[in-house]
C-alpha positions as semicolon CSV with decimal commas, in nm:
position;residue;x (nm);y (nm);z (nm)
1;M;24,268;4,955;0,870
2;T;23,973;5,176;0,947
3;N;23,832;5,388;0,667
4;K;23,893;5,750;0,772
5;G;23,697;5,897;0,482
6;T;23,791;6,048;0,151
7;C;24,044;6,315;0,064
8;K;23,929;6,673;0,118
9;A;24,105;6,795;-0,198
10;K;23,870;6,898;-0,478
11;D;23,767;6,610;-0,709
12;C;23,964;6,347;-0,516
13;A;23,801;6,032;-0,377
14;H;24,109;5,852;-0,242
15;E;24,132;5,733;0,119
16;V;24,267;5,978;0,380
17;V;24,624;5,927;0,502
18;G;24,688;6,241;0,704
19;K;24,547;6,588;0,775
20;G;24,237;6,500;0,573
21;Y;24,434;6,437;0,251
22;C;24,518;6,124;0,051
23;R;24,882;6,022;0,007
24;K;24,934;6,241;-0,303
25;H;24,769;6,555;-0,166
26;Y;24,930;6,512;0,177
27;R;25,273;6,510;0,008
28;L;25,180;6,823;-0,187
29;W;25,051;6,989;0,132
30;K;25,380;6,916;0,311
31;A;25,572;7,065;0,017
32;G;25,361;7,381;0,038
33;E;25,199;7,326;-0,302
34;M;24,834;7,303;-0,195
35;P;24,608;7,611;-0,183
36;K;24,611;7,600;0,198
37;A;24,976;7,517;0,256
38;R;25,140;7,373;0,566
39;Y;25,307;7,705;0,637
40;R;25,308;8,055;0,493
41;T;25,515;8,065;0,177
42;C;25,748;8,327;0,031
43;T;25,573;8,596;-0,173
44;F;25,847;8,606;-0,439
45;E;25,713;8,490;-0,776
46;K;25,692;8,108;-0,803
47;C;25,879;8,053;-0,474
48;R;25,714;7,799;-0,244
49;K;25,971;7,804;0,039
50;K;25,878;7,876;0,399
51;R;25,883;8,243;0,502
52;A;26,176;8,342;0,720
53;F;26,180;8,724;0,730
54;G;25,854;8,911;0,683
55;S;25,700;8,783;0,362
56;L;26,018;8,640;0,206
57;C;26,214;8,318;0,244
58;E;26,572;8,335;0,365
59;E;26,718;8,322;0,012
60;H;26,507;8,607;-0,129
61;Y;26,547;8,818;0,186
62;R;26,926;8,795;0,159
63;A;26,916;8,877;-0,213
64;K;26,696;9,181;-0,151
65;T;26,878;9,325;0,151
66;G;27,230;9,190;0,116
67;K;27,220;9,094;0,484
68;G;27,350;8,764;0,606
69;A;27,520;8,670;0,281
70;A;27,861;8,513;0,326
71;E;28,121;8,766;0,227
72;A;28,428;8,651;0,039
73;P;28,772;8,759;0,162
74;A;28,899;9,078;0,000
75;A;29,194;8,900;-0,161
76;A;28,967;8,651;-0,335
77;A;28,714;8,915;-0,439
78;A;28,958;9,155;-0,608
79;P;29,128;9,021;-0,923
80;Q;29,505;9,049;-0,930
81;A;29,646;9,311;-1,165
82;E;29,883;9,172;-1,426
83;A;30,244;9,280;-1,399
84;P;30,347;9,516;-1,679
85;A;30,563;9,351;-1,945
86;S;30,921;9,485;-1,954
């Protein structure tokens, strides 16, 4: 195996596996946890998912706008009223 160099992450001297990172940092890069992530991440606090709509991931976009969320049938959503006792 040819030596490709050392990891480009700060203070890491391990051998490069992919994209200039060692095995550990490459995995973190793919998960979007490195400073320069694989893709743009959601701007919601502590969310590292891929952006889907504007600056938010699909989950946070749906929570914010209410669009695209699966709607429950009306019968299941409304609780049944109890019959009055005779």
